[in-house]
C-alpha positions as CSV (number, residue, x, y, z in Angstrom):
1,M,0.0,0.0,0.0
2,E,1.4,3.4,-0.9
3,E,2.1,5.8,1.9
4,I,-0.7,8.2,2.7
5,E,-0.7,11.4,4.7
6,I,-2.6,11.5,8.0
7,I,-5.3,14.1,7.9
8,S,-6.0,16.1,11.0
9,P,-8.5,18.9,11.3
10,E,-5.5,21.3,11.4
11,T,-3.9,20.0,8.2
12,L,-7.2,19.9,6.5
13,N,-8.0,23.5,7.3
14,E,-4.5,24.6,6.3
15,N,-4.9,22.8,3.0
16,I,-8.3,24.3,2.4
17,E,-7.1,27.8,3.1
18,K,-4.0,27.7,0.9
19,L,-5.2,25.7,-2.1
20,S,-6.8,27.1,-5.2
21,I,-10.2,25.9,-6.4
22,D,-8.5,23.6,-9.0
23,E,-6.2,22.2,-6.3
24,L,-9.1,21.7,-3.9
25,I,-10.9,19.7,-6.5
26,E,-7.8,17.6,-7.1
27,Y,-7.4,17.2,-3.3
28,K,-11.0,16.1,-3.0
29,E,-10.7,13.5,-5.7
30,K,-7.5,12.2,-4.1
31,L,-9.3,11.8,-0.7
32,K,-12.3,10.1,-2.4
33,K,-9.9,7.6,-4.1
34,F,-8.3,6.8,-0.7
35,I,-11.7,6.4,0.9
36,I,-12.8,4.0,-1.9
37,E,-9.6,2.0,-1.5
38,I,-10.1,1.8,2.3
39,D,-13.8,0.7,1.9
40,F,-12.7,-2.0,-0.5
41,E,-10.1,-3.3,1.9
42,I,-12.5,-3.3,4.8
43,K,-15.0,-5.2,2.7
44,N,-12.4,-7.8,1.7
45,R,-11.2,-8.3,5.3
46,K,-14.8,-8.7,6.5
47,N,-15.4,-11.3,3.8
48,K,-12.2,-13.2,4.6
49,K,-13.1,-13.1,8.3
50,E,-16.7,-14.4,7.6
51,E,-15.3,-17.1,5.4
52,A,-12.7,-18.2,8.0
53,N,-15.4,-18.2,10.7
54,K,-17.7,-20.4,8.6
55,L,-14.8,-22.9,7.9
56,F,-13.9,-22.9,11.6
57,N,-17.5,-23.4,12.7
58,N,-18.0,-26.2,10.3
59,K,-14.9,-28.0,11.6
60,V,-15.9,-27.5,15.2
61,I,-19.4,-28.9,14.6
62,K,-18.2,-32.1,12.8
């Protein structure tokens, strides 16, 4: 996973204040991309966990 910056309320406000409209649009798209990637990873991990739990529960029952 590529390195990402940690966003705090302070850094967010600093970026908003200093960036132009075009830069803000680009920043927003970058944040959306990261959120989509994080959501995808969360979904994958939940699916893997559910699958592992099903396999474990099936082995315990038998």
